[in-house]
N, C-alpha and C positions, 0 to 999 in steps of 0.2 A: 504494499498499500505505500509506503515512502517513496518507493521508485515512482510510483505513478503520481502522486502529488508534486514531485519534484520537476516531473516530464511537464505536467500542465502549467506549474509555476513557470518555466524556463520558457513552454508556449506562451503564455501570457507577457513576460517580458519582451519576447521576440516580438510581437505583435505592437506593443507599444512602441519599440524601437522605431518600427517600421512607419509608423503613424510619422515620427518625426523626421524621418530621412525616407522621402518618397524616391524612387528610382527615376533616372530619368529616361525618357523614349530609347529604345534601342536604334542604334544607325546602322543600316544594311548596307551591304559592299556587293561588288560584282560577283565574289566568290559565293556569297550567300544566294545570289539570284541564281549561278550556275547550278548549285545544289538544290534548290528549292522548286525552281520553276518548271513546270511542263512545256520546255521549248518543243519546237517542230523535229529536232534532233532527236527528242525522246518519245514523241507522241507517234512518229513515222513508224514504229515497231512496236509489237507487242511479244512479251516474254512467254515462252512456252515449256523452257525446261533448262536447268544448270547442269553441268557436270563439273563442281570443284574438285580437283586433283593436285594435293598438295604435301609436301613434307614439312612437319612441324619438328625444328631442332631445338631443344632446350639448351643445348650446348652454347650455341651463338645467339639464341635468341631469334632466329629467321623463320620465315616461312617462304616456301619455294615452291612452283609448280605451274598449274594453268587452270583456266577456267573456260569451259565450251559455253557458250551462250547461244542457244536456240530461239528463234524468233520467227513471227509472221510478220510479213510488211503490210502495215496498214494504209501508207500512201508512198508513191514510188521515192525513192530517194536514194544518194550516193554517198553520204554523209550521215553520221549516226553519234551520238554521245555515250559514252559510258563513264564510270566513275572509278578512280582509285588514287588513294593519296600520294602526293607529289614524292614522298619518301621513299615508296615502293617503285622500283623499276620494273618498266617493261620491256622484255626482251624483244619480242614479235609478235604481230597479230596475222592471223591467217583467215582467209574467207573460204567455207566451204572445204576445206583440207586442201585447197590448191593454191589459191591466189594470195599472195601476200597483201597485207593492206597498211599502208603508210598511216600514220597519226601523228596529232599534233595536241599539246598540252596547255591549257589554260586553269591556273590554280590545281583543284583535285579534279577537275574534268578533263576527260580523253575524248577528243574528237577523231574518229575513225574515218579515213577517206578511202571508200570502197573502191575497186578497180573498175567498177561498171554499176550502173543503175540498176537496183533491184526493183521488179515488178511488184504492183500491189497484189496482194493475196498469195505471194510465193513464200516459201518456207526456206529458211537459210540459218547458218550459224557461222560464229565466229569464234577461234579459239585464240586466247590470250595467254602467253606464257610471260610470266614475271616472277619476281622476287625481292626480297629486302628484309629489313629489321623494322617491324610495325611498331607503330605506337604503343609504348607502355602504359597502362593505365596506373595511374597516380591515385587514384580514389575509387574504385570500382565499388560499385557499380555505377555510381554517378558521373565517373569519368571514362570516356570510352578508351578502349585500349587491350591489349593482352596482358595478362598477369602470369609471371613466371615465378610461381612460388617452388617451395620445396615442404613436403609432410615433415612430421614428426621425426621420421626415420631418415630424412635427408633424400628422398625421392623427388624426382621434378614432379611439379603438380601445377598444370598450364592451363587456363581456361581464357575464354574472351567475354568481353562485356562491351557494346558498340551503339546501344540505342542512342539516339540523339546525335552522337558524334558521327555515326555511319560505319556501317559495314564494309564500305570501301576503304577503311583504314588498313583491312588486312588481305582482302580478297576483290578482285575488280567486277563489277556488277552495274546494272542500272539502278541507283542508290537512291530511289524515291518509293514512296510506300503505295502511289496510286496503282504499281504494276507489279504483279508477284507471278513467278513462274508457276505453273500447273503442278509440275512435280521436280526433283531434285535428287543427284546421286552426289553424296558426300563422301569422298575419298580421302582418308587422312592415315598418312604413313609416320611412324614413331620409331623412336630407338628401341632396341631389344628390350624385352621386360617390362615396357610400359603398356598402356591399353588406351584407347580413344573410344570415348562414348559422345556420340552425336544424335542428330535429331533422327525419327523415323526408325525404321527396322534395319537390324544387321543382316545384310545379305552375304558376305564373304568375308573371311580373313585370310590375308595371303602373306607368306613368308615371301620377304624380297630377297635377291641375292646379295645386296648389301648388309644382311643380317637385320634390317629394319623390318617392321611388320605393318601391314596397310589394311585398315578397317574400311569399308564399304558400306553406308548407310543410306539407304532409300527412302524419301519422303514422297508419300504418295497423293499429298494434298498440295495445295498452295501454300506459300511460307512467306514471311517477312523477310528481307535479307538480314536485319538486325536480330532474326531470331535464330538465324543459323550459327551452331556453336561446336565447339571441341571443348571436350574435357579429358585432358591428357594426364595420365598418373597411374598408379598402384590402387585399384579399386576390389573391394569385397562386394559382392553380388548377392541379393537374395529377390525373390519375386513373389508374387501373388496375382490372384484376378478378382474382378468386381463384375457382379452381375452375371447375366446368361443370354445366350441367342441373340448376339454371340457375348463371351464373355470378354470383358476389356482387361489386356494384360497390364500389369502394374510392375515395373523392375525398377530396383534401387541399388544405387552404387555409392557407397560410402567407402571412407578409410578403415581399414580392418579394425583399427582400435576402436572405432564407433559402431561398430555391426551391432551390439546388444541394444545399444540406445536407441540407433536407428529403430530398430524393430519395434521398439516400443513408442516413440514419437510418431512414426508413419503410419501407426494404427489409424490416425485422424485422416488419413486419406479417404477411406470409403465412406463414411460419413459425409465428409465434404463432398464427394462425387455425388451421393444420392440426395444431398441439399442442391446442388447446383443442376443436376438434372432434373430436378421438380421446379425450379425456379426457370431455367434458362432452356430446358432441351437436352438433348441427348449429348454426350462430350463430343465434340467436333472432330476427333482424330482417331476412330476407334481402330482403324487399318494400322495405324501407326504406333497405337498404344501409348501408354502414359509412364515416363520416368521422373523419379527424383534424384538428382545427383549431388554428391556433398561438393562444395565448393569453397575456396579461401575467402571469400566476401560474402554479403548478407544473401543474396538471391538476385534470380532475374528470370523472365518469364519463356525462356527459350521453348520454342514450339515441341510438344512430345517429350522435352528434355529440360524439365524445369531446374534451375540451378538451386541449390539450398545451402544455406550458411547462417542459420538463426541459432547455432550453438546448443540446439535441443532443449531452448527455452520456450516457456509461455510469452505471448505477447510479442513484440520487437526487441528481441534480444534482453527481455526482462522488463520492459517498459510497456503499458497500455494506456489508454485514455479513461479506462473505467475498469473496475474490479472485473468484470466479465472477460475483458479483453485478455487476461492473464492466464485463462482457462484453455486457450488454443494457441498454437504456433502461427504467429502472423504470415509467416513466409511460405508456409504451405498454403494457407486459405488466400491469401492476397495473389500470389504468384501464380497458383493455378487458377484463378477465375479470369486470369488473362488468357487461356486456353479458348475460352468463350469470348470477352472483351480485349481484343486486340490482335490476337492469333486468328480466330475464327472470323470475326467481324473486324475489320482494320479501317482505319481513318486514311483518307486519301490523302491528305498533306497533314505535317505534323503541329500543324495551327489547331487541330482537331484532335490532338491526344487526349483530351477529356474524356471523349469515347471510351479510350483504353482504360484511364485511371479513375473517372469518376464512377463509371459503373465496375469497376474493379475494386475500388473502396466501398462501394455499395453492396456489393457481393458479400464482404466481411459481415456487414449487419445482417444479411439475410442469411448467413452462416448461424450467426448469433441467436437469430430468430427462430430458426429451426430447431436449434440444440436447445435454447435456453428460455424461448418465449419471447413475446413482442415487446413488453416493458423492459427487458435487459437490452433487447436491440437499440430502443430508444436511447438507454442510457450510454451505450456504447457511441452511437452517432453522436449525440451530444456531447459527448465528453470531447470531441474533436473541435469545438468551436474555438478554444483558447488558441489553437494552431492557425487559424485562418487569419491571413493578413490584410486582404482586400486592398492590394496596393496596384495590382494589375489586372486586367481581363483574364478569364478562364482560357478564351479562344484568342490564339496567338495571330499573327499576321501571316496571310497565306502567300505562297510563292516564294519564300526568302528563307525556308527552313527554320521557323521560328515558332518554338511551343510556347503555349499560352502559360499563364502562372501557375506556380506550384500547389495553388489553391484548388487546382483540378481534382486533387486527391480528398481534402478534408473539405473543403466547401463543396466540391462535387456530390459527395456524400450527403451532405445537408440538401443540397437543392433536389436531388432525386427523393430524399425522404419528403421534402416539401411537396414535390409534384404529385407523390403518391395521396398526400394528405389532401390535395386539392382536387384531385380527381375523385377520391373518397368512394373509390368502388375497387377493393382488392381483387374482384375475379377480373375485372377489367385491367387493372395495374398489371397483373401478373400475365394475364394475354399477350399486353404489349411488350414485356420482357421476353417472352418465349418468341413472338412474332417478329421481333427484331431480328431474332436468331435466325428464325426459319424463312424470312425474307433477305436476308442480306449475307448469310454464311458463305465463307471463302471469298467474298468480295471486298471491295473497299468502297466507304461512304464519307460522306459529308455532314455537317452538322445540320443542313438543310433536309437531310434524307432521315435524320431522328426525328427532327421537328415534324415534318410533314407526315411521317406514320403516327407519331401521335396524335396529330390533328385529324388523322383520318380515322383512327381507331375510337378516338373520343367523340368526334363529330363536333369539336370544338376548336377555336383559335387559340394556340399557346405561343404564339410567335411573341408577344408581348412577354410571357414567362422567361422564355430562353433569353431573349435581347437584354433583360434585367439582370439576370443571374450569371449568364456567361459572357457578356458584351460589356459591362458595365461593370465597376468595382463596388458601387454603391450597393449596401443592404437596403431593400424596401423599406422605408419608415411608416408606419402607420400612426398617423396624426388625430388624436381623440380628444374632444373637449367635454367635459362632464359638467352641466349645469342644474344644481341642485335648488327647487324651487318648490316649496310647499311639501306635497308628498309624491313629487314627481323627480325622475332625474331624466334629462334629456343628453344624450350623447352626439354629438355631432363629430363626423369623421372623414376621413379622405388617407389616399396614398401620396405620399411624397417619393417618387421614383424617378429614373431617368429615361425608362423605355416609355415610349407614346402609348397612350391608352392603356396604361398598366391599371389592372382590372381584378387581381387576384381575389378569390374568396378567401377567408380567414375565419379561425374559430376564435371568438373572446367571449368573456364572460358577460352575460347577458344577464345575470342574477349571480349571487355569491357562490363561487364553486360550479356554477353550471356552464358549461362552454357550448356556444351556438354559432353557427356560420353567420357572417354578415358578408355583403359582398361590395367592398368600398371601389371607387375610381378615383381618378386624380381631381374629380370634383366634389365639393362638400355635400354630405348627405347626414341626414339626422333620424334618429329613433329614440323612443323611450324604452328604458331599460328598467329592471326591477333597483329598488332601493338597495345601496351598496355605498360603502366607504370608498373613496379613492384608492385605497391599497388593495380592495378587493376586485379593481379592475385588471384583468390580464389578457395577455394574446397566449393561445396555445403553443408555447414557444418549443415545447419537445418535438412537435410535428411541423412547425412552421418556421422556417428560418427569416425572422424578421426583426425589426427594431421597433419599439413603441415610444412614442414621445406623448406624455399624458398630460393635460392641464385640466383645473376645475375651478369653479367659482361657486359661491352659496349665494343665491340672491337673496335668503331671508336670514339676517344676522341670528336669530335664535338657532340657525343650523350650522352655525361655523364649528369646524372640527379643529380641536385643540388650539382656538384663539385665531385660526388662519383663515381669512375669506376666501383667498385665491392660492393656488398651488400649481407646481409643475414638477415633472421629472422624464428622463430619458431612459 
């Protein structure tokens, strides 16, 4: 409990400091545009398949090999863009295994000049031979790069984290979330005695003449570039299954000394799967299975190969926003939620990473609700409030590789809880969550796709809601004035919000201890409420993420409370 209180105090202090020091608007460069924009050199082709074939060498911290990029021509072209960080050297590029293709570089973008124009509708591939010393992650998983660690026995332990920074820091690809290959083969060669665990199913293990071993992993579903992973080390393995017809394989890879602890901690996977399948639908990657793999950082949502590093503790390495948060392993629950939100359904632009993180964070609360009840879920959600900064919008800038505010986690969870409360129909709400998965699984979407789907299913226009909470930093404020006169109390109220025509229903006390919906707009409205002291007037803040500004006045001096005729509070 002391750890939990310390975490909340830190979050409050952080929030106050951010109020005093507002961040400057970001400045975007040509490099940001090359990375984030869907230019003609990118939209002219559609990915169908990757074959990444590399050697990972802990001795000199290098990655060398090739990537075959298969694609369909969407519009005739002779010039295309791929991406690879400039510190990684390209040896050559070949078109269709025959023709050399010259290339030029601009920042981390590589422009391939093909020897001929490719016709619309035709299928081709380019093979890129490359190698070098990839960026080293200084603070994984928050900073992108490879981690060249050693386990407690001194064995090499190599992993990658590159969300945000870009998968092109270690392999050449079309580094934009809008386009994923339909499938992929990942071939990783490692020194003798080491194992590689990557995404998908293990197809073959080949002993190479050099004494190295190659592991071939096949991914049978579309996959985000940043989800492509390696886990090189000496692992102990155990397995299980979940469900039937067909059963989902559960494979676990941990350091040998942690095997028994892992068997206990990973028991949470089955109830987590059951909860998420109930709320979101079937696990998206049954053919490829589900893996948890111990890593030297906290964790990451690599598709079908979730990285785990939570030290076998409850909460986030022993911290949680409420008592119930310590009853489960945050990394297992949060990172696995991304199998649905982020890997199953992916944002087209990183500006909409809230689709991954807000729904992923809200999934934590749904797991709590499934295991310990709705009231505990509300405590868990509202325990996140001190961490919300409200200094930048949750949605970032499109086309320049700009993620929105980190509030996409905790504020995003509060926003989705609010939307559920506004809709006020749990059957409809959960059908929306499942429906988003059913309609958009294995595709890439934008904010307007989510909003349009919600509007369609509810038959109402919630554009104002998403504009306020995702595109503005201001928490909507309910302004209420209570006037006491005789035996009556008149409540005058309106929303103070940035979004035009903001009209969110909200529950307030219309009598002491009795919450009912009112329907404020940005214009003043009034209604009579039951007699209550100002202190009895409340917004249902556990279900609605709003601020309240309350004022009151007594028209009859005999009704003054505590000698005050007027008063107000925020």
